C-alpha positions in Angstrom: 80.7 113.9 103.2 80.5 115.1 99.6 83.7 115.9 98.0 84.2 118.2 95.0 86.2 116.0 92.7 86.5 118.7 90.0 88.2 120.9 92.6 90.3 118.0 93.8 91.5 117.4 90.2 92.2 121.1 89.7 94.1 121.3 93.0 96.1 118.1 92.1 97.1 119.6 88.8 98.3 122.7 90.6 100.1 120.8 93.3 101.8 118.5 90.8 103.0 121.5 88.9 104.7 122.8 92.0 106.2 119.4 92.6 107.5 119.4 89.0 109.3 122.6 89.7 110.8 121.4 93.0 111.9 118.0 92.0 112.0 118.0 88.2 114.2 114.9 87.8 111.9 112.7 90.0 108.8 114.0 88.2 110.4 113.4 84.8 111.0 109.8 85.9 107.4 109.5 87.2 106.1 110.9 83.9 108.2 108.4 81.9 106.9 105.5 84.1 103.3 106.7 83.5 103.8 106.9 79.8 105.3 103.4 79.7 102.4 102.0 81.8 99.8 103.7 79.7 101.3 102.8 76.3 99.2 100.7 74.0 99.7 97.0 74.3 97.6 94.0 75.2 95.3 96.4 77.1 93.8 99.5 75.7 93.9 102.9 77.5 90.3 102.6 78.6 91.0 99.3 80.3 94.1 100.7 82.0 92.1 103.7 83.4 89.5 101.3 84.8 92.4 99.4 86.5 93.7 102.6 87.9 90.3 103.5 89.3 90.0 100.2 91.0 93.5 100.6 92.5 92.7 104.2 93.6 89.6 102.9 95.4 91.6 100.1 97.1 94.4 102.5 98.3 91.9 105.2 99.2 93.4 108.0 97.2 91.1 111.0 96.5 93.4 112.6 94.0 93.9 109.4 92.2 90.1 108.8 92.0 89.6 112.3 90.7 92.4 112.1 88.1 91.5 108.6 86.8 87.7 109.1 86.7 88.3 112.3 84.8 90.6 110.4 82.4 88.1 107.6 82.1 85.5 110.0 80.7 88.0 111.0 78.0 88.5 107.4 77.0 84.7 106.8 76.7 84.2 104.7 79.8 80.5 104.4 80.5 78.7 104.3 83.8 78.1 100.5 83.6 81.9 99.9 83.1 82.6 102.2 86.1 80.1 100.2 88.2 81.6 96.9 87.3 85.1 98.2 88.0 83.9 99.5 91.4 82.3 96.1 92.1 85.7 94.4 91.7 87.3 97.1 93.9 84.8 96.4 96.6 85.3 92.7 96.3 89.0 93.0 96.6 89.1 95.8 99.3 86.1 95.1 101.6 84.3 97.6 103.7 86.6 100.6 103.3 86.5 100.2 99.5 82.7 100.5 99.6 83.1 104.0 101.0 85.7 105.0 98.4 83.8 103.2 95.6 80.7 105.3 96.3 82.9 108.4 96.2 84.5 107.2 92.9 81.1 107.0 91.4 80.4 110.5 92.6 83.6 111.6 91.0 82.8 109.9 87.7 79.4 111.4 87.7 80.9 114.9 88.3 83.0 114.5 85.1 80.4 112.7 83.1 77.2 113.6 81.2 76.0 110.0 81.7 75.1 110.1 85.4 71.6 109.0 86.5 
């Protein structure tokens, strides 16, 4: 059941590009919402990516897992932080989140040089 999260991330970038061309006003609004949500405030960008990963696991979104684990690496998230985030996602989401948490760890490991 292994998934290629690097390929999922690349496919997502391509698909979102096509969506941008097809519905530019909607995607402009989505980009603005993302920028506002990710803006510096009480929480830093790293913490916000960890939250996004937990939500991605809870809603079972492969593309979200790929995108946010890739971004987490950029913000210096380490494996222990990912594991604690996944622990909370499992706690909140139960059995199905265990499956997606294991896949999110695989995804983080695919983008990270820190994997065991």
